[in-house]
PDB file of the backbone (N, CA, C, O) and the ligand in Angstrom, with CONECT records:
HET     ZN  A 101       1
ATOM      1  N   UNK A   1      34.527 172.728  82.706  1.00  0.00           N
ATOM      2  CA  UNK A   1      34.273 171.500  82.168  1.00  0.00           C
ATOM      3  C   UNK A   1      34.998 170.343  82.538  1.00  0.00           C
ATOM      4  O   UNK A   1      36.213 170.252  82.362  1.00  0.00           O
ATOM      5  N   UNK A   2      34.217 169.344  83.105  1.00  0.00           N
ATOM      6  CA  UNK A   2      34.957 168.093  83.646  1.00  0.00           C
ATOM      7  C   UNK A   2      34.554 166.889  82.788  1.00  0.00           C
ATOM      8  O   UNK A   2      33.441 166.819  82.266  1.00  0.00           O
ATOM      9  N   UNK A   3      35.531 165.907  82.655  1.00  0.00           N
ATOM     10  CA  UNK A   3      35.039 164.695  82.124  1.00  0.00           C
ATOM     11  C   UNK A   3      34.728 163.602  83.099  1.00  0.00           C
ATOM     12  O   UNK A   3      35.531 163.301  83.982  1.00  0.00           O
ATOM     13  N   UNK A   4      33.681 163.058  82.965  1.00  0.00           N
ATOM     14  CA  UNK A   4      33.108 162.156  83.962  1.00  0.00           C
ATOM     15  C   UNK A   4      32.817 160.848  83.060  1.00  0.00           C
ATOM     16  O   UNK A   4      32.627 160.914  81.845  1.00  0.00           O
ATOM     17  N   UNK A   5      32.806 159.578  83.857  1.00  0.00           N
ATOM     18  CA  UNK A   5      32.365 158.369  83.235  1.00  0.00           C
ATOM     19  C   UNK A   5      30.836 158.026  83.155  1.00  0.00           C
ATOM     20  O   UNK A   5      30.012 158.206  84.051  1.00  0.00           O
ATOM     21  N   UNK A   6      30.622 157.510  81.939  1.00  0.00           N
ATOM     22  CA  UNK A   6      29.146 157.443  81.759  1.00  0.00           C
ATOM     23  C   UNK A   6      28.729 156.059  82.617  1.00  0.00           C
ATOM     24  O   UNK A   6      29.245 154.959  82.421  1.00  0.00           O
ATOM     25  N   UNK A   7      27.710 156.338  83.587  1.00  0.00           N
ATOM     26  CA  UNK A   7      27.274 154.981  84.375  1.00  0.00           C
ATOM     27  C   UNK A   7      26.667 153.980  83.628  1.00  0.00           C
ATOM     28  O   UNK A   7      26.271 152.971  84.213  1.00  0.00           O
ATOM     29  N   UNK A   8      26.524 154.105  82.354  1.00  0.00           N
ATOM     30  CA  UNK A   8      25.941 152.984  81.519  1.00  0.00           C
ATOM     31  C   UNK A   8      26.989 152.178  81.037  1.00  0.00           C
ATOM     32  O   UNK A   8      27.103 150.976  81.275  1.00  0.00           O
ATOM     33  N   UNK A   9      27.956 153.044  80.174  1.00  0.00           N
ATOM     34  CA  UNK A   9      29.044 152.283  79.355  1.00  0.00           C
ATOM     35  C   UNK A   9      30.317 152.445  79.779  1.00  0.00           C
ATOM     36  O   UNK A   9      31.241 151.813  79.267  1.00  0.00           O
ATOM     37  N   UNK A  10      30.486 153.297  80.742  1.00  0.00           N
ATOM     38  CA  UNK A  10      31.574 153.674  81.441  1.00  0.00           C
ATOM     39  C   UNK A  10      32.716 154.601  80.416  1.00  0.00           C
ATOM     40  O   UNK A  10      33.860 154.905  80.753  1.00  0.00           O
ATOM     41  N   UNK A  11      32.133 154.895  79.267  1.00  0.00           N
ATOM     42  CA  UNK A  11      32.734 155.833  78.369  1.00  0.00           C
ATOM     43  C   UNK A  11      33.061 157.136  79.065  1.00  0.00           C
ATOM     44  O   UNK A  11      32.610 157.403  80.179  1.00  0.00           O
ATOM     45  N   UNK A  12      33.835 157.919  78.398  1.00  0.00           N
ATOM     46  CA  UNK A  12      34.342 159.219  79.017  1.00  0.00           C
ATOM     47  C   UNK A  12      33.126 160.176  78.341  1.00  0.00           C
ATOM     48  O   UNK A  12      32.867 160.160  77.137  1.00  0.00           O
ATOM     49  N   UNK A  13      32.479 160.951  79.261  1.00  0.00           N
ATOM     50  CA  UNK A  13      31.588 161.829  78.816  1.00  0.00           C
ATOM     51  C   UNK A  13      31.933 163.242  79.478  1.00  0.00           C
ATOM     52  O   UNK A  13      32.474 163.341  80.580  1.00  0.00           O
ATOM     53  N   UNK A  14      31.535 164.392  78.630  1.00  0.00           N
ATOM     54  CA  UNK A  14      31.683 165.457  79.285  1.00  0.00           C
ATOM     55  C   UNK A  14      30.520 165.732  80.182  1.00  0.00           C
ATOM     56  O   UNK A  14      29.435 165.266  79.834  1.00  0.00           O
ATOM     57  N   UNK A  15      30.608 166.555  81.499  1.00  0.00           N
ATOM     58  CA  UNK A  15      29.542 166.767  82.297  1.00  0.00           C
ATOM     59  C   UNK A  15      28.599 167.694  81.954  1.00  0.00           C
ATOM     60  O   UNK A  15      27.581 167.872  82.624  1.00  0.00           O
ATOM     61  N   UNK A  16      28.890 168.357  80.862  1.00  0.00           N
ATOM     62  CA  UNK A  16      28.001 169.164  80.353  1.00  0.00           C
ATOM     63  C   UNK A  16      27.226 168.587  79.401  1.00  0.00           C
ATOM     64  O   UNK A  16      26.238 169.188  78.978  1.00  0.00           O
ATOM     65  N   UNK A  17      27.547 167.424  78.968  1.00  0.00           N
ATOM     66  CA  UNK A  17      26.706 166.693  77.770  1.00  0.00           C
ATOM     67  C   UNK A  17      25.486 166.216  78.213  1.00  0.00           C
ATOM     68  O   UNK A  17      25.480 165.405  79.139  1.00  0.00           O
ATOM     69  N   UNK A  18      24.322 166.629  77.642  1.00  0.00           N
ATOM     70  CA  UNK A  18      23.181 165.840  78.011  1.00  0.00           C
ATOM     71  C   UNK A  18      22.936 164.493  77.959  1.00  0.00           C
ATOM     72  O   UNK A  18      22.076 163.959  78.659  1.00  0.00           O
ATOM     73  N   UNK A  19      23.829 163.737  76.955  1.00  0.00           N
ATOM     74  CA  UNK A  19      23.712 162.450  77.049  1.00  0.00           C
ATOM     75  C   UNK A  19      25.086 161.810  76.451  1.00  0.00           C
ATOM     76  O   UNK A  19      25.916 162.426  75.782  1.00  0.00           O
ATOM     77  N   UNK A  20      25.144 160.512  76.816  1.00  0.00           N
ATOM     78  CA  UNK A  20      26.354 159.949  76.524  1.00  0.00           C
ATOM     79  C   UNK A  20      26.581 159.824  74.956  1.00  0.00           C
ATOM     80  O   UNK A  20      25.750 159.179  74.317  1.00  0.00           O
ATOM     81  N   UNK A  21      27.695 160.421  74.279  1.00  0.00           N
ATOM     82  CA  UNK A  21      28.028 160.164  72.950  1.00  0.00           C
ATOM     83  C   UNK A  21      28.225 158.591  72.396  1.00  0.00           C
ATOM     84  O   UNK A  21      28.016 158.292  71.220  1.00  0.00           O
ATOM     85  N   UNK A  22      28.592 157.778  73.261  1.00  0.00           N
ATOM     86  CA  UNK A  22      28.932 156.412  73.017  1.00  0.00           C
ATOM     87  C   UNK A  22      27.702 155.466  73.098  1.00  0.00           C
ATOM     88  O   UNK A  22      27.533 154.573  72.269  1.00  0.00           O
ATOM     89  N   UNK A  23      26.757 155.724  74.243  1.00  0.00           N
ATOM     90  CA  UNK A  23      25.607 154.794  74.144  1.00  0.00           C
ATOM     91  C   UNK A  23      24.347 155.537  74.132  1.00  0.00           C
ATOM     92  O   UNK A  23      23.268 154.969  73.962  1.00  0.00           O
ATOM     93  N   UNK A  24      24.456 156.714  74.299  1.00  0.00           N
ATOM     94  CA  UNK A  24      23.186 157.615  74.353  1.00  0.00           C
ATOM     95  C   UNK A  24      22.296 157.687  75.654  1.00  0.00           C
ATOM     96  O   UNK A  24      21.106 157.993  75.723  1.00  0.00           O
ATOM     97  N   UNK A  25      23.139 157.339  76.644  1.00  0.00           N
ATOM     98  CA  UNK A  25      22.588 157.030  77.886  1.00  0.00           C
ATOM     99  C   UNK A  25      22.244 158.844  78.655  1.00  0.00           C
ATOM    100  O   UNK A  25      23.144 159.648  78.898  1.00  0.00           O
ATOM    101  N   UNK A  26      21.136 159.032  78.834  1.00  0.00           N
ATOM    102  CA  UNK A  26      20.967 160.310  79.386  1.00  0.00           C
ATOM    103  C   UNK A  26      21.555 160.719  80.617  1.00  0.00           C
ATOM    104  O   UNK A  26      21.200 160.219  81.684  1.00  0.00           O
ATOM    105  N   UNK A  27      22.508 161.674  80.528  1.00  0.00           N
ATOM    106  CA  UNK A  27      23.058 162.076  81.706  1.00  0.00           C
ATOM    107  C   UNK A  27      22.080 162.970  82.445  1.00  0.00           C
ATOM    108  O   UNK A  27      21.677 164.029  81.965  1.00  0.00           O
ATOM    109  N   UNK A  28      21.727 162.522  83.583  1.00  0.00           N
ATOM    110  CA  UNK A  28      20.768 163.185  84.438  1.00  0.00           C
ATOM    111  C   UNK A  28      21.286 164.526  85.104  1.00  0.00           C
ATOM    112  O   UNK A  28      21.825 164.517  86.212  1.00  0.00           O
ATOM    113  N   UNK A  29      21.086 165.711  84.341  1.00  0.00           N
ATOM    114  CA  UNK A  29      21.649 166.793  85.010  1.00  0.00           C
ATOM    115  C   UNK A  29      20.742 167.212  85.946  1.00  0.00           C
ATOM    116  O   UNK A  29      21.180 167.844  86.907  1.00  0.00           O
ATOM    117  N   UNK A  30      19.470 166.973  85.858  1.00  0.00           N
ATOM    118  CA  UNK A  30      18.413 167.322  86.798  1.00  0.00           C
ATOM    119  C   UNK A  30      18.773 166.906  88.318  1.00  0.00           C
ATOM    120  O   UNK A  30      18.780 167.668  89.285  1.00  0.00           O
ATOM    121  N   UNK A  31      19.083 165.465  88.313  1.00  0.00           N
ATOM    122  CA  UNK A  31      19.399 164.826  89.514  1.00  0.00           C
ATOM    123  C   UNK A  31      20.580 165.481  90.189  1.00  0.00           C
ATOM    124  O   UNK A  31      20.594 165.736  91.394  1.00  0.00           O
ATOM    125  N   UNK A  32      21.575 165.741  89.354  1.00  0.00           N
ATOM    126  CA  UNK A  32      22.815 166.252  89.943  1.00  0.00           C
ATOM    127  C   UNK A  32      22.777 167.560  90.618  1.00  0.00           C
ATOM    128  O   UNK A  32      23.519 167.900  91.540  1.00  0.00           O
ATOM    129  N   UNK A  33      21.652 168.406  89.965  1.00  0.00           N
ATOM    130  CA  UNK A  33      21.322 169.798  90.426  1.00  0.00           C
ATOM    131  C   UNK A  33      20.550 169.594  91.732  1.00  0.00           C
ATOM    132  O   UNK A  33      20.830 170.245  92.738  1.00  0.00           O
ATOM    133  N   UNK A  34      19.649 168.750  91.703  1.00  0.00           N
ATOM    134  CA  UNK A  34      19.046 168.295  92.865  1.00  0.00           C
ATOM    135  C   UNK A  34      19.949 168.007  94.066  1.00  0.00           C
ATOM    136  O   UNK A  34      19.744 168.424  95.206  1.00  0.00           O
ATOM    137  N   UNK A  35      20.833 167.348  93.727  1.00  0.00           N
ATOM    138  CA  UNK A  35      21.903 166.631  94.790  1.00  0.00           C
ATOM    139  C   UNK A  35      22.689 168.012  95.317  1.00  0.00           C
ATOM    140  O   UNK A  35      23.011 168.064  96.503  1.00  0.00           O
ATOM    141  N   UNK A  36      22.965 169.027  94.504  1.00  0.00           N
ATOM    142  CA  UNK A  36      23.695 170.114  94.687  1.00  0.00           C
ATOM    143  C   UNK A  36      22.807 170.807  95.670  1.00  0.00           C
ATOM    144  O   UNK A  36      23.253 171.289  96.711  1.00  0.00           O
ATOM    145  N   UNK A  37      21.610 170.850  95.350  1.00  0.00           N
ATOM    146  CA  UNK A  37      20.698 171.659  96.114  1.00  0.00           C
ATOM    147  C   UNK A  37      20.457 170.924  97.475  1.00  0.00           C
ATOM    148  O   UNK A  37      20.224 171.609  98.471  1.00  0.00           O
ATOM    149  N   UNK A  38      20.498 169.713  97.551  1.00  0.00           N
ATOM    150  CA  UNK A  38      20.554 168.889  98.742  1.00  0.00           C
ATOM    151  C   UNK A  38      21.657 169.185  99.613  1.00  0.00           C
ATOM    152  O   UNK A  38      21.511 169.411 100.814  1.00  0.00           O
ATOM    153  N   UNK A  39      22.834 169.185  98.974  1.00  0.00           N
ATOM    154  CA  UNK A  39      24.118 169.137  99.768  1.00  0.00           C
ATOM    155  C   UNK A  39      24.230 170.677 100.267  1.00  0.00           C
ATOM    156  O   UNK A  39      24.699 170.816 101.397  1.00  0.00           O
ATOM    157  N   UNK A  40      23.860 171.845  99.567  1.00  0.00           N
ATOM    158  CA  UNK A  40      23.657 173.110 100.015  1.00  0.00           C
ATOM    159  C   UNK A  40      22.765 173.183 101.238  1.00  0.00           C
ATOM    160  O   UNK A  40      23.209 173.644 102.289  1.00  0.00           O
ATOM    161  N   UNK A  41      21.523 172.742 101.131  1.00  0.00           N
ATOM    162  CA  UNK A  41      20.658 172.558 102.195  1.00  0.00           C
ATOM    163  C   UNK A  41      21.370 171.870 103.268  1.00  0.00           C
ATOM    164  O   UNK A  41      21.452 172.497 104.324  1.00  0.00           O
ATOM    165  N   UNK A  42      21.845 170.831 103.223  1.00  0.00           N
ATOM    166  CA  UNK A  42      22.520 170.210 104.407  1.00  0.00           C
ATOM    167  C   UNK A  42      23.603 170.964 104.942  1.00  0.00           C
ATOM    168  O   UNK A  42      23.911 170.803 106.122  1.00  0.00           O
ATOM    169  N   UNK A  43      24.283 171.852 104.139  1.00  0.00           N
ATOM    170  CA  UNK A  43      25.396 172.586 104.716  1.00  0.00           C
ATOM    171  C   UNK A  43      24.758 173.826 105.445  1.00  0.00           C
ATOM    172  O   UNK A  43      25.333 174.389 106.377  1.00  0.00           O
ATOM    173  N   UNK A  44      23.544 174.209 104.963  1.00  0.00           N
ATOM    174  CA  UNK A  44      23.040 175.306 105.599  1.00  0.00           C
ATOM    175  C   UNK A  44      22.430 174.780 107.005  1.00  0.00           C
ATOM    176  O   UNK A  44      22.597 175.371 108.072  1.00  0.00           O
ATOM    177  N   UNK A  45      21.770 173.694 106.860  1.00  0.00           N
ATOM    178  CA  UNK A  45      21.299 173.060 108.003  1.00  0.00           C
ATOM    179  C   UNK A  45      22.290 173.057 109.242  1.00  0.00           C
ATOM    180  O   UNK A  45      22.129 173.575 110.347  1.00  0.00           O
ATOM    181  N   UNK A  46      23.296 172.372 108.778  1.00  0.00           N
ATOM    182  CA  UNK A  46      24.500 172.196 109.659  1.00  0.00           C
ATOM    183  C   UNK A  46      24.968 173.657 110.104  1.00  0.00           C
ATOM    184  O   UNK A  46      25.183 173.791 111.308  1.00  0.00           O
ATOM    185  N   UNK A  47      25.111 174.527 109.460  1.00  0.00           N
ATOM    186  CA  UNK A  47      25.449 175.993 109.939  1.00  0.00           C
ATOM    187  C   UNK A  47      24.500 176.532 110.970  1.00  0.00           C
ATOM    188  O   UNK A  47      24.828 177.100 112.011  1.00  0.00           O
ATOM    189  N   UNK A  48      23.089 176.243 110.483  1.00  0.00           N
ATOM    190  CA  UNK A  48      22.005 176.731 111.417  1.00  0.00           C
ATOM    191  C   UNK A  48      22.298 176.003 112.712  1.00  0.00           C
ATOM    192  O   UNK A  48      22.612 176.635 113.721  1.00  0.00           O
ATOM    193  N   UNK A  49      22.212 174.821 112.701  1.00  0.00           N
ATOM    194  CA  UNK A  49      22.271 173.970 114.006  1.00  0.00           C
ATOM    195  C   UNK A  49      23.700 174.214 114.727  1.00  0.00           C
ATOM    196  O   UNK A  49      23.749 173.971 115.933  1.00  0.00           O
ATOM    197  N   UNK A  50      24.855 174.674 114.080  1.00  0.00           N
ATOM    198  CA  UNK A  50      25.990 175.000 114.603  1.00  0.00           C
ATOM    199  C   UNK A  50      25.690 176.297 115.673  1.00  0.00           C
ATOM    200  O   UNK A  50      25.930 176.405 116.875  1.00  0.00           O
ATOM    201  N   UNK A  51      25.041 177.258 114.672  1.00  0.00           N
ATOM    202  CA  UNK A  51      24.710 178.660 115.282  1.00  0.00           C
ATOM    203  C   UNK A  51      23.817 178.341 116.472  1.00  0.00           C
ATOM    204  O   UNK A  51      24.132 178.943 117.499  1.00  0.00           O
ATOM    205  N   UNK A  52      23.070 177.757 116.532  1.00  0.00           N
ATOM    206  CA  UNK A  52      21.741 177.281 117.342  1.00  0.00           C
ATOM    207  C   UNK A  52      22.555 176.846 118.616  1.00  0.00           C
ATOM    208  O   UNK A  52      22.322 177.369 119.705  1.00  0.00           O
ATOM    209  N   UNK A  53      23.371 176.022 118.478  1.00  0.00           N
ATOM    210  CA  UNK A  53      24.052 175.401 119.491  1.00  0.00           C
ATOM    211  C   UNK A  53      25.035 176.113 120.361  1.00  0.00           C
ATOM    212  O   UNK A  53      25.199 175.871 121.556  1.00  0.00           O
ATOM    213  N   UNK A  54      25.805 177.192 119.524  1.00  0.00           N
ATOM    214  CA  UNK A  54      26.429 178.242 119.913  1.00  0.00           C
ATOM    215  C   UNK A  54      25.714 179.244 120.727  1.00  0.00           C
ATOM    216  O   UNK A  54      26.261 179.725 121.720  1.00  0.00           O
ATOM    217  N   UNK A  55      24.417 179.620 120.335  1.00  0.00           N
ATOM    218  CA  UNK A  55      23.700 180.413 121.041  1.00  0.00           C
ATOM    219  C   UNK A  55      23.123 179.760 122.416  1.00  0.00           C
ATOM    220  O   UNK A  55      22.892 180.402 123.441  1.00  0.00           O
ATOM    221  N   UNK A  56      22.966 178.586 122.269  1.00  0.00           N
ATOM    222  CA  UNK A  56      22.433 177.786 123.542  1.00  0.00           C
ATOM    223  C   UNK A  56      23.526 177.749 124.579  1.00  0.00           C
ATOM    224  O   UNK A  56      23.324 177.842 125.790  1.00  0.00           O
ATOM    225  N   UNK A  57      24.771 177.598 123.968  1.00  0.00           N
ATOM    226  CA  UNK A  57      26.054 177.517 124.829  1.00  0.00           C
ATOM    227  C   UNK A  57      26.240 178.836 125.681  1.00  0.00           C
ATOM    228  O   UNK A  57      26.681 178.850 126.830  1.00  0.00           O
ATOM    229  N   UNK A  58      25.855 179.900 124.983  1.00  0.00           N
ATOM    230  CA  UNK A  58      26.235 181.286 125.257  1.00  0.00           C
ATOM    231  C   UNK A  58      25.074 181.780 126.123  1.00  0.00           C
ATOM    232  O   UNK A  58      25.268 182.715 126.901  1.00  0.00           O
ATOM    233  N   UNK A  59      23.935 181.225 126.029  1.00  0.00           N
ATOM    234  CA  UNK A  59      22.915 181.315 126.889  1.00  0.00           C
ATOM    235  C   UNK A  59      23.142 180.739 128.155  1.00  0.00           C
ATOM    236  O   UNK A  59      22.941 181.337 129.213  1.00  0.00           O
ATOM    237  N   UNK A  60      23.607 179.443 128.048  1.00  0.00           N
ATOM    238  CA  UNK A  60      23.970 178.684 129.319  1.00  0.00           C
ATOM    239  C   UNK A  60      25.110 179.212 130.127  1.00  0.00           C
ATOM    240  O   UNK A  60      25.212 178.990 131.334  1.00  0.00           O
ATOM    241  N   UNK A  61      26.016 179.959 129.396  1.00  0.00           N
ATOM    242  CA  UNK A  61      27.117 180.476 130.089  1.00  0.00           C
ATOM    243  C   UNK A  61      26.699 181.671 130.947  1.00  0.00           C
ATOM    244  O   UNK A  61      27.152 181.927 132.062  1.00  0.00           O
ATOM    245  N   UNK A  62      25.745 182.390 130.258  1.00  0.00           N
ATOM    246  CA  UNK A  62      25.093 183.717 130.795  1.00  0.00           C
ATOM    247  C   UNK A  62      24.292 183.443 132.071  1.00  0.00           C
ATOM    248  O   UNK A  62      24.275 184.141 133.084  1.00  0.00           O
ATOM    249  N   UNK A  63      23.553 182.164 131.813  1.00  0.00           N
ATOM    250  CA  UNK A  63      22.815 181.710 133.015  1.00  0.00           C
ATOM    251  C   UNK A  63      23.682 181.256 134.155  1.00  0.00           C
ATOM    252  O   UNK A  63      23.416 181.477 135.336  1.00  0.00           O
ATOM    253  N   UNK A  64      24.759 180.594 133.713  1.00  0.00           N
ATOM    254  CA  UNK A  64      25.558 180.015 134.818  1.00  0.00           C
ATOM    255  C   UNK A  64      26.171 181.270 135.508  1.00  0.00           C
ATOM    256  O   UNK A  64      26.224 181.180 136.734  1.00  0.00           O
ATOM    257  N   UNK A  65      26.589 182.285 135.026  1.00  0.00           N
ATOM    258  CA  UNK A  65      27.340 183.583 135.457  1.00  0.00           C
ATOM    259  C   UNK A  65      26.387 184.219 136.222  1.00  0.00           C
ATOM    260  O   UNK A  65      26.748 184.668 137.310  1.00  0.00           O
ATOM    261  N   UNK A  66      25.025 184.370 135.804  1.00  0.00           N
ATOM    262  CA  UNK A  66      24.034 185.182 136.759  1.00  0.00           C
ATOM    263  C   UNK A  66      23.565 184.201 137.782  1.00  0.00           C
ATOM    264  O   UNK A  66      23.150 184.712 138.822  1.00  0.00           O
ATOM    265  N   UNK A  67      23.544 182.857 137.702  1.00  0.00           N
ATOM    266  CA  UNK A  67      23.400 182.082 139.017  1.00  0.00           C
ATOM    267  C   UNK A  67      24.529 182.240 139.949  1.00  0.00           C
ATOM    268  O   UNK A  67      24.323 182.306 141.161  1.00  0.00           O
ATOM    269  N   UNK A  68      25.676 182.300 139.461  1.00  0.00           N
ATOM    270  CA  UNK A  68      26.858 182.564 140.368  1.00  0.00           C
ATOM    271  C   UNK A  68      26.944 183.838 141.016  1.00  0.00           C
ATOM    272  O   UNK A  68      27.469 183.931 142.125  1.00  0.00           O
ATOM    273  N   UNK A  69      26.488 184.792 140.432  1.00  0.00           N
ATOM    274  CA  UNK A  69      26.498 186.186 140.916  1.00  0.00           C
ATOM    275  C   UNK A  69      25.303 186.254 141.846  1.00  0.00           C
ATOM    276  O   UNK A  69      25.517 186.952 142.837  1.00  0.00           O
ATOM    277  N   UNK A  70      24.207 185.755 141.784  1.00  0.00           N
ATOM    278  CA  UNK A  70      23.149 185.508 142.477  1.00  0.00           C
ATOM    279  C   UNK A  70      23.329 184.965 143.838  1.00  0.00           C
ATOM    280  O   UNK A  70      22.908 185.472 144.878  1.00  0.00           O
ATOM    281  N   UNK A  71      24.120 183.688 143.685  1.00  0.00           N
ATOM    282  CA  UNK A  71      24.638 182.866 144.740  1.00  0.00           C
ATOM    283  C   UNK A  71      25.465 183.768 145.707  1.00  0.00           C
ATOM    284  O   UNK A  71      25.293 183.873 146.921  1.00  0.00           O
ATOM    285  N   UNK A  72      26.373 184.384 144.955  1.00  0.00           N
ATOM    286  CA  UNK A  72      27.475 185.437 145.935  1.00  0.00           C
ATOM    287  C   UNK A  72      26.573 186.229 146.777  1.00  0.00           C
ATOM    288  O   UNK A  72      26.652 186.305 148.003  1.00  0.00           O
ATOM    289  N   UNK A  73      25.673 186.839 146.000  1.00  0.00           N
ATOM    290  CA  UNK A  73      24.895 187.994 146.651  1.00  0.00           C
ATOM    291  C   UNK A  73      24.274 187.343 147.802  1.00  0.00           C
ATOM    292  O   UNK A  73      24.537 187.764 148.928  1.00  0.00           O
ATOM    293  N   UNK A  74      23.472 186.354 147.634  1.00  0.00           N
ATOM    294  CA  UNK A  74      22.750 185.725 148.503  1.00  0.00           C
ATOM    295  C   UNK A  74      23.494 185.347 149.895  1.00  0.00           C
ATOM    296  O   UNK A  74      23.078 185.534 151.039  1.00  0.00           O
ATOM    297  N   UNK A  75      24.686 184.776 149.480  1.00  0.00           N
ATOM    298  CA  UNK A  75      25.804 184.519 150.565  1.00  0.00           C
ATOM    299  C   UNK A  75      26.232 185.630 151.408  1.00  0.00           C
ATOM    300  O   UNK A  75      26.324 185.620 152.635  1.00  0.00           O
ATOM    301  N   UNK A  76      26.526 186.758 150.463  1.00  0.00           N
ATOM    302  CA  UNK A  76      27.063 187.919 151.337  1.00  0.00           C
ATOM    303  C   UNK A  76      25.682 188.577 152.120  1.00  0.00           C
ATOM    304  O   UNK A  76      25.791 189.275 153.128  1.00  0.00           O
ATOM    305  N   UNK A  77      24.507 188.273 151.552  1.00  0.00           N
ATOM    306  CA  UNK A  77      23.454 188.940 152.508  1.00  0.00           C
ATOM    307  C   UNK A  77      23.223 188.279 153.652  1.00  0.00           C
ATOM    308  O   UNK A  77      22.869 188.870 154.672  1.00  0.00           O
ATOM    309  N   UNK A  78      23.425 186.820 153.581  1.00  0.00           N
ATOM    310  CA  UNK A  78      23.330 185.868 154.698  1.00  0.00           C
ATOM    311  C   UNK A  78      24.348 186.264 155.770  1.00  0.00           C
ATOM    312  O   UNK A  78      24.060 186.430 156.955  1.00  0.00           O
ATOM    313  N   UNK A  79      25.570 186.400 155.236  1.00  0.00           N
ATOM    314  CA  UNK A  79      26.744 186.802 155.996  1.00  0.00           C
ATOM    315  C   UNK A  79      26.636 188.018 156.853  1.00  0.00           C
ATOM    316  O   UNK A  79      26.819 188.077 158.068  1.00  0.00           O
ATOM    317  N   UNK A  80      26.247 189.169 155.873  1.00  0.00           N
ATOM    318  CA  UNK A  80      25.947 190.406 156.559  1.00  0.00           C
ATOM    319  C   UNK A  80      24.943 190.463 157.726  1.00  0.00           C
ATOM    320  O   UNK A  80      25.055 191.129 158.755  1.00  0.00           O
ATOM    321  N   UNK A  81      23.841 189.554 157.336  1.00  0.00           N
ATOM    322  CA  UNK A  81      22.554 189.548 158.296  1.00  0.00           C
ATOM    323  C   UNK A  81      23.034 188.688 159.654  1.00  0.00           C
ATOM    324  O   UNK A  81      22.527 188.783 160.772  1.00  0.00           O
ATOM    325  N   UNK A  82      23.896 188.019 159.347  1.00  0.00           N
ATOM    326  CA  UNK A  82      24.474 187.181 160.482  1.00  0.00           C
ATOM    327  C   UNK A  82      25.276 188.233 161.609  1.00  0.00           C
ATOM    328  O   UNK A  82      25.098 188.319 162.824  1.00  0.00           O
ATOM    329  N   UNK A  83      26.079 188.876 160.854  1.00  0.00           N
ATOM    330  CA  UNK A  83      26.861 189.744 161.686  1.00  0.00           C
ATOM    331  C   UNK A  83      25.962 190.919 162.165  1.00  0.00           C
ATOM    332  O   UNK A  83      26.457 191.634 163.036  1.00  0.00           O
ATOM    333  N   UNK A  84      24.852 191.188 161.774  1.00  0.00           N
ATOM    334  CA  UNK A  84      24.048 192.179 162.090  1.00  0.00           C
ATOM    335  C   UNK A  84      23.506 191.743 163.247  1.00  0.00           C
ATOM    336  O   UNK A  84      23.502 192.410 164.281  1.00  0.00           O
ATOM    337  N   UNK A  85      22.928 190.376 163.101  1.00  0.00           N
ATOM    338  CA  UNK A  85      22.257 189.846 164.275  1.00  0.00           C
ATOM    339  C   UNK A  85      22.941 189.553 165.621  1.00  0.00           C
ATOM    340  O   UNK A  85      22.369 189.498 166.710  1.00  0.00           O
ATOM    341  N   UNK A  86      24.445 189.346 165.347  1.00  0.00           N
ATOM    342  CA  UNK A  86      25.206 189.220 166.405  1.00  0.00           C
ATOM    343  C   UNK A  86      25.535 190.499 167.103  1.00  0.00           C
ATOM    344  O   UNK A  86      25.750 190.435 168.313  1.00  0.00           O
ATOM    345  N   UNK A  87      25.597 191.589 166.529  1.00  0.00           N
ATOM    346  CA  UNK A  87      25.901 192.647 167.215  1.00  0.00           C
ATOM    347  C   UNK A  87      24.630 193.308 167.888  1.00  0.00           C
ATOM    348  O   UNK A  87      24.752 194.323 168.574  1.00  0.00           O
TER     349      UNK A  87
HETATM  350 ZN    ZN A 101      27.608 155.638  77.656  1.00  0.00          ZN2+
END
């Protein structure tokens, strides 16, 4: 349990209290819960985005490696065929 200040009268209110004991202002637990869900969603989205980015980076790395291998193979083939042609 934490103490928060009432947004209406700035009095000290328990965060579990449904309304302010000083002025009766209704502390909207609903909104804070929604905000919490929003924060969790944002965190999940950030995590997902991070994972997606990682996957893209990994795929890019694989593609680069594959391209490099292909390039080496084609260069080797060209060199070998050149040697074969001169012989
Ligand atoms: Zn109050």
